[in-house]
MOPAC internal coordinates of N, CA, C and O (Angstrom, degrees):
PM7 1SCF
backbone

  N    0.0000 0     0.00 0     0.00 0    0    0    0
  C    1.5168 1     0.00 0     0.00 0    1    0    0
  C    1.5032 1   105.87 1     0.00 0    2    1    0
  O    1.2310 1   123.51 1   -51.69 1    3    2    1
  N    1.3456 1   110.88 1   128.31 1    3    2    1
  C    1.4887 1   119.38 1   174.22 1    5    3    2
  C    1.5019 1   108.11 1  -107.43 1    6    5    3
  O    1.2310 1   122.84 1   -19.75 1    7    6    5
  N    1.3221 1   112.16 1   160.25 1    7    6    5
  C    1.4896 1   122.15 1   179.81 1    9    7    6
  C    1.5147 1   107.28 1  -117.83 1   10    9    7
  O    1.2310 1   121.10 1   -50.09 1   11   10    9
  N    1.2753 1   115.50 1   129.91 1   11   10    9
  C    1.5268 1   120.79 1   176.07 1   13   11   10
  C    1.4803 1   108.69 1  -125.62 1   14   13   11
  O    1.2310 1   122.58 1   -28.15 1   15   14   13
  N    1.3291 1   112.66 1   151.85 1   15   14   13
  C    1.4812 1   121.12 1   176.86 1   17   15   14
  C    1.5409 1   108.38 1  -131.59 1   18   17   15
  O    1.2310 1   122.12 1   -39.01 1   19   18   17
  N    1.3245 1   113.55 1   140.99 1   19   18   17
  C    1.4185 1   118.55 1   176.67 1   21   19   18
  C    1.5808 1   114.13 1  -111.72 1   22   21   19
  O    1.2310 1   121.68 1   -16.59 1   23   22   21
  N    1.2453 1   114.39 1   163.41 1   23   22   21
  C    1.4853 1   118.52 1   170.64 1   25   23   22
  C    1.5071 1   113.49 1  -102.53 1   26   25   23
  O    1.2310 1   121.44 1  -167.19 1   27   26   25
  N    1.3491 1   114.85 1    12.81 1   27   26   25
  C    1.4404 1   122.92 1  -173.49 1   29   27   26
  C    1.4850 1   116.65 1    90.63 1   30   29   27
  O    1.2310 1   121.98 1   160.40 1   31   30   29
  N    1.3751 1   113.81 1   -19.60 1   31   30   29
  C    1.4837 1   118.54 1   177.07 1   33   31   30
  C    1.5043 1   112.01 1  -115.85 1   34   33   31
  O    1.2310 1   118.75 1   154.42 1   35   34   33
  N    1.2840 1   119.98 1   -25.58 1   35   34   33
  C    1.4504 1   121.85 1  -179.02 1   37   35   34
  C    1.5210 1   110.02 1  -158.86 1   38   37   35
  O    1.2310 1   121.32 1   -21.28 1   39   38   37
  N    1.3110 1   115.08 1   158.72 1   39   38   37
  C    1.5287 1   117.36 1   173.53 1   41   39   38
  C    1.4718 1   108.99 1   -75.88 1   42   41   39
  O    1.2310 1   121.39 1   -37.99 1   43   42   41
  N    1.3442 1   114.95 1   142.01 1   43   42   41
  C    1.4299 1   120.95 1  -170.37 1   45   43   42
  C    1.5772 1   106.85 1  -101.16 1   46   45   43
  O    1.2310 1   120.22 1   -34.35 1   47   46   45
  N    1.3113 1   117.18 1   145.65 1   47   46   45
  C    1.4806 1   126.63 1   176.87 1   49   47   46
  C    1.5172 1   110.89 1    50.45 1   50   49   47
  O    1.2310 1   120.52 1  -124.89 1   51   50   49
  N    1.2896 1   116.62 1    55.11 1   51   50   49
  C    1.4701 1   124.35 1   179.11 1   53   51   50
  C    1.5316 1   110.29 1  -135.23 1   54   53   51
  O    1.2310 1   118.77 1   -33.93 1   55   54   53
  N    1.2905 1   119.94 1   146.07 1   55   54   53
  C    1.4168 1   125.92 1   177.23 1   57   55   54
  C    1.5649 1   106.84 1   -74.97 1   58   57   55
  O    1.2310 1   119.66 1   -28.84 1   59   58   57
  N    1.3413 1   118.25 1   151.16 1   59   58   57
  C    1.4058 1   121.87 1  -174.99 1   61   59   58
  C    1.5640 1   110.74 1   -65.72 1   62   61   59
  O    1.2310 1   119.45 1   151.47 1   63   62   61
  N    1.3174 1   118.66 1   -28.53 1   63   62   61
  C    1.4476 1   123.65 1  -177.03 1   65   63   62
  C    1.5003 1   113.48 1   -91.41 1   66   65   63
  O    1.2310 1   119.02 1   177.33 1   67   66   65
  N    1.3268 1   119.48 1    -2.67 1   67   66   65
  C    1.4513 1   124.52 1  -177.45 1   69   67   66
  C    1.5427 1   108.89 1   -94.63 1   70   69   67
  O    1.2310 1   121.90 1   -60.74 1   71   70   69
  N    1.2593 1   113.96 1   119.26 1   71   70   69
  C    1.4506 1   121.66 1  -177.91 1   73   71   70
  C    1.4982 1   110.43 1  -116.95 1   74   73   71
  O    1.2310 1   117.14 1   -50.49 1   75   74   73
  N    1.3005 1   123.04 1   129.51 1   75   74   73
  C    1.4148 1   125.99 1   176.94 1   77   75   74
  C    1.5262 1   110.04 1   -55.52 1   78   77   75
  O    1.2310 1   121.54 1   -33.41 1   79   78   77
  N    1.2937 1   114.65 1   146.59 1   79   78   77
  C    1.4516 1   122.56 1  -176.61 1   81   79   78
  C    1.5356 1   109.39 1  -123.44 1   82   81   79
  O    1.2310 1   120.66 1    -3.29 1   83   82   81
  N    1.3233 1   116.35 1   176.71 1   83   82   81
  C    1.4445 1   121.00 1   175.68 1   85   83   82
  C    1.5565 1   112.71 1   -55.18 1   86   85   83
  O    1.2310 1   119.88 1   -44.66 1   87   86   85
  N    1.3399 1   117.84 1   135.34 1   87   86   85
  C    1.4249 1   130.81 1  -179.35 1   89   87   86
  C    1.5544 1   111.85 1    78.30 1   90   89   87
  O    1.2310 1   118.68 1   176.66 1   91   90   89
  N    1.3360 1   120.11 1    -3.34 1   91   90   89
  C    1.4700 1   119.21 1   172.06 1   93   91   90
  C    1.5120 1   105.22 1   -71.52 1   94   93   91
  O    1.2310 1   121.87 1   -15.81 1   95   94   93
  N    1.3695 1   114.02 1   164.19 1   95   94   93
  C    1.4748 1   122.66 1   176.74 1   97   95   94
  C    1.4671 1   108.22 1  -109.10 1   98   97   95
  O    1.2310 1   120.67 1   -45.85 1   99   98   97
  N    1.3598 1   116.33 1   134.15 1   99   98   97
  C    1.4470 1   124.76 1   173.29 1  101   99   98
  C    1.5139 1   110.69 1  -129.67 1  102  101   99
  O    1.2310 1   120.83 1   -62.45 1  103  102  101
  N    1.2700 1   116.02 1   117.55 1  103  102  101
  C    1.4719 1   122.66 1  -178.02 1  105  103  102
  C    1.5729 1   111.40 1    51.86 1  106  105  103
  O    1.2310 1   120.82 1  -142.21 1  107  106  105
  N    1.2964 1   116.04 1    37.79 1  107  106  105
  C    1.4707 1   127.76 1   176.16 1  109  107  106
  C    1.5568 1   110.98 1    78.13 1  110  109  107
  O    1.2310 1   119.08 1  -166.32 1  111  110  109
  N    1.3209 1   119.36 1    13.68 1  111  110  109
  C    1.4259 1   122.49 1   176.13 1  113  111  110
  C    1.5855 1   109.31 1  -112.53 1  114  113  111
  O    1.2310 1   122.40 1   -39.59 1  115  114  113
  N    1.3009 1   113.00 1   140.41 1  115  114  113
  C    1.4472 1   117.78 1   178.75 1  117  115  114
  C    1.5399 1   111.35 1   -83.57 1  118  117  115
  O    1.2310 1   120.56 1   -45.59 1  119  118  117
  N    1.3134 1   116.53 1   134.41 1  119  118  117
  C    1.4371 1   124.54 1   179.24 1  121  119  118
  C    1.5905 1   107.42 1   -77.13 1  122  121  119
  O    1.2310 1   121.38 1   -61.32 1  123  122  121
  N    1.2996 1   114.97 1   118.68 1  123  122  121
  C    1.4895 1   123.27 1  -178.04 1  125  123  122
  C    1.5017 1   110.42 1   -92.08 1  126  125  123
  O    1.2310 1   121.67 1   141.28 1  127  126  125
  N    1.3486 1   114.40 1   -38.72 1  127  126  125
  C    1.5533 1   118.84 1  -175.75 1  129  127  126
  C    1.5432 1   106.70 1  -156.51 1  130  129  127
  O    1.2310 1   122.86 1   -18.52 1  131  130  129
  N    1.2768 1   112.12 1   161.48 1  131  130  129
  C    1.4926 1   122.02 1   178.65 1  133  131  130
  C    1.5057 1   110.74 1  -139.68 1  134  133  131
  O    1.2310 1   120.42 1   -26.37 1  135  134  133
  N    1.3219 1   116.81 1   153.63 1  135  134  133
  C    1.4598 1   122.30 1   174.01 1  137  135  134
  C    1.4907 1   108.61 1  -151.97 1  138  137  135
  O    1.2310 1   121.71 1   -18.39 1  139  138  137
  N    1.3483 1   114.34 1   161.61 1  139  138  137
  C    1.4538 1   119.61 1  -179.98 1  141  139  138
  C    1.5264 1   109.63 1  -135.57 1  142  141  139
  O    1.2310 1   121.36 1   -39.29 1  143  142  141
  N    1.2911 1   115.00 1   140.71 1  143  142  141
  C    1.4788 1   121.36 1   175.99 1  145  143  142
  C    1.5628 1   108.32 1  -104.72 1  146  145  143
  O    1.2310 1   120.81 1   -20.18 1  147  146  145
  N    1.2822 1   116.06 1   159.82 1  147  146  145
  C    1.4491 1   123.69 1  -176.66 1  149  147  146
  C    1.5086 1   111.43 1   -59.25 1  150  149  147
  O    1.2310 1   119.35 1   156.19 1  151  150  149
  N    1.2881 1   118.84 1   -23.81 1  151  150  149
  C    1.4434 1   121.28 1  -178.99 1  153  151  150
  C    1.5778 1   113.19 1   -84.74 1  154  153  151
  O    1.2310 1   122.39 1  -162.74 1  155  154  153
  N    1.3141 1   113.03 1    17.26 1  155  154  153
  C    1.4938 1   119.01 1   176.28 1  157  155  154
  C    1.5520 1   110.87 1    75.49 1  158  157  155
  O    1.2310 1   120.00 1  -164.71 1  159  158  157
  N    1.3078 1   117.60 1    15.29 1  159  158  157
  C    1.4677 1   117.94 1   177.09 1  161  159  158
  C    1.4875 1   108.39 1   -91.88 1  162  161  159
  O    1.2310 1   121.84 1   -46.97 1  163  162  161
  N    1.4123 1   114.09 1   133.03 1  163  162  161
  C    1.4624 1   120.23 1   178.13 1  165  163  162
  C    1.4569 1   107.56 1  -109.93 1  166  165  163
  O    1.2310 1   120.52 1   -44.13 1  167  166  165
  N    1.3490 1   116.61 1   135.87 1  167  166  165
  C    1.4463 1   123.56 1   175.50 1  169  167  166
  C    1.5475 1   109.14 1  -105.81 1  170  169  167
  O    1.2310 1   121.76 1   -45.71 1  171  170  169
  N    1.3207 1   114.24 1   134.29 1  171  170  169
  C    1.4358 1   123.51 1   175.43 1  173  171  170
  C    1.4237 1   108.04 1  -116.15 1  174  173  171
  O    1.2310 1   118.06 1   -63.84 1  175  174  173
  N    1.3108 1   121.31 1   116.16 1  175  174  173
  C    1.4667 1   125.12 1   176.54 1  177  175  174
  C    1.5132 1   108.68 1   -99.20 1  178  177  175
  O    1.2310 1   120.37 1   -60.00 1  179  178  177
  N    1.2905 1   116.90 1   120.00 1  179  178  177
  C    1.4684 1   121.29 1  -170.00 1  181  179  178
  C    1.5724 1   111.46 1  -130.08 1  182  181  179
  O    1.2310 1   121.87 1   -28.97 1  183  182  181
  N    1.3410 1   114.02 1   151.03 1  183  182  181
  C    1.3948 1   123.07 1  -179.23 1  185  183  182
  C    1.5775 1   110.29 1   -88.98 1  186  185  183
  O    1.2310 1   121.96 1   -63.64 1  187  186  185
  N    1.3858 1   113.86 1   116.36 1  187  186  185
  C    1.4591 1   119.02 1  -179.30 1  189  187  186
  C    1.5292 1   109.41 1   -80.68 1  190  189  187
  O    1.2310 1   119.18 1   -18.87 1  191  190  189
  N    1.3346 1   119.18 1   161.13 1  191  190  189
  C    1.4421 1   125.78 1  -176.49 1  193  191  190
  C    1.5550 1   109.53 1   -57.72 1  194  193  191
  O    1.2310 1   119.56 1   148.30 1  195  194  193
  N    1.3723 1   118.44 1   -31.70 1  195  194  193
  C    1.4687 1   120.69 1   178.17 1  197  195  194
  C    1.4754 1   117.44 1   -80.76 1  198  197  195
  O    1.2310 1   120.15 1  -178.16 1  199  198  197
  N    1.3307 1   117.32 1     1.84 1  199  198  197
  C    1.4166 1   123.63 1   175.18 1  201  199  198
  C    1.5734 1   112.13 1    98.31 1  202  201  199
  O    1.2310 1   120.85 1   166.48 1  203  202  201
  N    1.2860 1   115.99 1   -13.52 1  203  202  201
  C    1.5184 1   125.04 1   179.75 1  205  203  202
  C    1.5819 1   106.63 1   -73.45 1  206  205  203
  O    1.2310 1   122.69 1   -11.63 1  207  206  205
  N    1.2864 1   112.45 1   168.37 1  207  206  205
  C    1.4670 1   121.86 1   176.40 1  209  207  206
  C    1.4917 1   111.49 1  -111.59 1  210  209  207
  O    1.2310 1   119.96 1   -46.57 1  211  210  209
  N    1.3669 1   117.69 1   133.43 1  211  210  209
  C    1.3894 1   121.10 1   172.43 1  213  211  210
  C    1.5693 1   110.44 1  -118.93 1  214  213  211
  O    1.2310 1   121.92 1   -18.27 1  215  214  213
  N    1.3553 1   113.94 1   161.73 1  215  214  213
  C    1.4330 1   119.10 1  -179.85 1  217  215  214
  C    1.5414 1   109.61 1  -129.84 1  218  217  215
  O    1.2310 1   121.11 1   -52.87 1  219  218  217
  N    1.3030 1   115.48 1   127.13 1  219  218  217
  C    1.4953 1   123.26 1   170.31 1  221  219  218
  C    1.5403 1   105.09 1  -102.09 1  222  221  219
  O    1.2310 1   121.98 1   -45.67 1  223  222  221
  N    1.3295 1   113.81 1   134.33 1  223  222  221
  C    1.4570 1   121.03 1   172.33 1  225  223  222
  C    1.5148 1   106.72 1  -108.16 1  226  225  223
  O    1.2310 1   121.21 1   -59.98 1  227  226  225
  N    1.3831 1   115.30 1   120.02 1  227  226  225
  C    1.4456 1   121.18 1  -178.64 1  229  227  226
  C    1.4675 1   112.43 1  -107.17 1  230  229  227
  O    1.2310 1   120.00 1   -34.52 1  231  230  229
  N    1.3225 1   117.61 1   145.48 1  231  230  229
  C    1.4840 1   125.08 1   166.52 1  233  231  230
  C    1.4761 1   103.13 1  -120.10 1  234  233  231
  O    1.2310 1   120.15 1   -81.27 1  235  234  233
  N    1.3331 1   117.32 1    98.73 1  235  234  233
  C    1.4558 1   124.27 1  -169.29 1  237  235  234
  C    1.5379 1   108.75 1    63.12 1  238  237  235
  O    1.2310 1   119.16 1    68.21 1  239  238  237
  N    1.3619 1   119.21 1  -111.79 1  239  238  237
  C    1.4410 1   122.63 1  -179.86 1  241  239  238
  C    1.5175 1   110.45 1  -100.98 1  242  241  239
  O    1.2310 1   120.38 1   172.65 1  243  242  241
  N    1.3149 1   116.87 1    -7.35 1  243  242  241
  C    1.5172 1   118.46 1  -173.94 1  245  243  242
  C    1.5346 1   112.12 1   -91.05 1  246  245  243
  O    1.2310 1   121.59 1   -43.74 1  247  246  245
  N    1.3579 1   114.55 1   136.26 1  247  246  245
  C    1.4572 1   120.51 1   179.73 1  249  247  246
  C    1.5389 1   104.16 1   -85.34 1  250  249  247
  O    1.2310 1   120.97 1   -65.29 1  251  250  249
  N    1.2826 1   115.75 1   114.71 1  251  250  249
  C    1.4867 1   118.62 1  -178.68 1  253  251  250
  C    1.5225 1   109.23 1  -105.34 1  254  253  251
  O    1.2310 1   120.42 1   173.79 1  255  254  253
  N    1.3323 1   116.79 1    -6.21 1  255  254  253
  C    1.4345 1   118.29 1   173.89 1  257  255  254
  C    1.5460 1   110.38 1  -164.54 1  258  257  255
  O    1.2310 1   122.23 1   -25.61 1  259  258  257
  N    1.3788 1   113.33 1   154.39 1  259  258  257
  C    1.4273 1   116.35 1   176.45 1  261  259  258
  C    1.5429 1   107.37 1  -153.72 1  262  261  259
  O    1.2310 1   120.32 1   -52.72 1  263  262  261
  N    1.3401 1   116.99 1   127.28 1  263  262  261
  C    1.4067 1   125.15 1  -179.87 1  265  263  262
  C    1.5177 1   108.50 1  -126.01 1  266  265  263
  O    1.2310 1   120.35 1   -53.81 1  267  266  265
  N    1.3001 1   116.93 1   126.19 1  267  266  265
  C    1.5218 1   116.22 1   179.38 1  269  267  266
  C    1.5845 1   109.06 1  -122.66 1  270  269  267
  O    1.2310 1   122.04 1    -4.97 1  271  270  269
  N    1.3197 1   113.71 1   175.03 1  271  270  269
  C    1.3848 1   119.21 1   173.17 1  273  271  270
  C    1.5220 1   115.53 1    91.91 1  274  273  271
  O    1.2310 1   118.47 1  -172.22 1  275  274  273
  N    1.3082 1   120.52 1     7.78 1  275  274  273
  C    1.5071 1   119.99 1   175.84 1  277  275  274
  C    1.4750 1   108.76 1   -71.08 1  278  277  275
  O    1.2310 1   121.60 1   -40.27 1  279  278  277
  N    1.3343 1   114.55 1   139.73 1  279  278  277
  C    1.4840 1   117.95 1  -173.60 1  281  279  278
  C    1.5493 1   109.56 1   -75.06 1  282  281  279
  O    1.2310 1   120.98 1   153.34 1  283  282  281
  N    1.3808 1   115.73 1   -26.66 1  283  282  281
  C    1.5141 1   116.27 1  -176.60 1  285  283  282
  C    1.5520 1   104.94 1  -149.56 1  286  285  283
  O    1.2310 1   124.64 1   -13.53 1  287  286  285
  N    1.3251 1   108.71 1   166.47 1  287  286  285
  C    1.4734 1   115.74 1   178.86 1  289  287  286
  C    1.5171 1   114.28 1   -64.41 1  290  289  287
  O    1.2310 1   120.55 1   140.51 1  291  290  289
  N    1.3257 1   116.55 1   -39.49 1  291  290  289
  C    1.4302 1   121.96 1  -177.49 1  293  291  290
  C    1.5361 1   107.67 1   -57.55 1  294  293  291
  O    1.2310 1   118.70 1   132.79 1  295  294  293
  N    1.3666 1   120.09 1   -47.21 1  295  294  293
  C    1.4321 1   121.85 1  -179.94 1  297  295  294
  C    1.4822 1   112.99 1   -60.22 1  298  297  295
  O    1.2310 1   120.28 1   141.79 1  299  298  297
  N    1.3476 1   117.06 1   -38.21 1  299  298  297
  C    1.4946 1   119.71 1   179.83 1  301  299  298
  C    1.4653 1   111.94 1   -67.41 1  302  301  299
  O    1.2310 1   120.88 1   139.37 1  303  302  301
  N    1.3153 1   115.91 1   -40.63 1  303  302  301
  C    1.4904 1   118.60 1  -176.72 1  305  303  302
  C    1.5012 1   107.38 1   -73.41 1  306  305  303
  O    1.2310 1   118.10 1   142.47 1  307  306  305
  N    1.2884 1   121.23 1   -37.53 1  307  306  305
  C    1.4908 1   122.06 1   176.24 1  309  307  306
  C    1.5800 1   109.39 1   -59.57 1  310  309  307
  O    1.2310 1   120.84 1   138.25 1  311  310  309
  N    1.3328 1   116.01 1   -41.75 1  311  310  309
  C    1.4359 1   119.84 1  -178.37 1  313  311  310
  C    1.5490 1   108.18 1   -65.38 1  314  313  311
  O    1.2310 1   118.53 1   139.53 1  315  314  313
  N    1.3617 1   120.40 1   -40.47 1  315  314  313
  C    1.4162 1   123.59 1   175.65 1  317  315  314
  C    1.5031 1   113.96 1   -62.28 1  318  317  315
  O    1.2310 1   122.19 1   131.98 1  319  318  317
  N    1.3699 1   113.41 1   -48.02 1  319  318  317
  C    1.4915 1   115.41 1   177.79 1  321  319  318
  C    1.4350 1   117.02 1   -62.96 1  322  321  319
  O    1.2310 1   120.74 1   150.27 1  323  322  321
  N    1.4745 1   116.19 1   -29.73 1  323  322  321
  C    1.4866 1   119.35 1   175.41 1  325  323  322
  C    1.4504 1   113.71 1   -84.71 1  326  325  323
  O    1.2310 1   118.77 1  -167.61 1  327  326  325
  N    1.3645 1   119.96 1    12.39 1  327  326  325
  C    1.4286 1   123.95 1  -176.73 1  329  327  326
  C    1.4827 1   117.49 1    57.19 1  330  329  327
  O    1.2310 1   120.52 1  -148.31 1  331  330  329
  N    1.3236 1   116.61 1    31.69 1  331  330  329
  C    1.4840 1   126.27 1   179.15 1  333  331  330
  C    1.5654 1   108.69 1   -87.33 1  334  333  331
  O    1.2310 1   121.72 1   167.79 1  335  334  333
  N    1.2970 1   114.32 1   -12.21 1  335  334  333
  C    1.4778 1   118.09 1   179.42 1  337  335  334
  C    1.5080 1   106.61 1  -114.44 1  338  337  335
  O    1.2310 1   120.10 1   180.00 1  339  338  337

């Protein structure tokens, strides 16, 4: 398990080819699932402290999108697959 911190715009102190994986911690949230699009965007689905799910969309180490407040992981993944995130 690795621990990552962001400044809101990018992950800090991380190599460009290092991508957080399941059970890693990002900004104090556990990564529950990951996915990748052909455009080299990586989605990290994470458990927030209030029990909701959030999604960070990364382009290498840069955070290009963040959506929070999903009630469950299934809803978050559906939104990602439907290009709503």
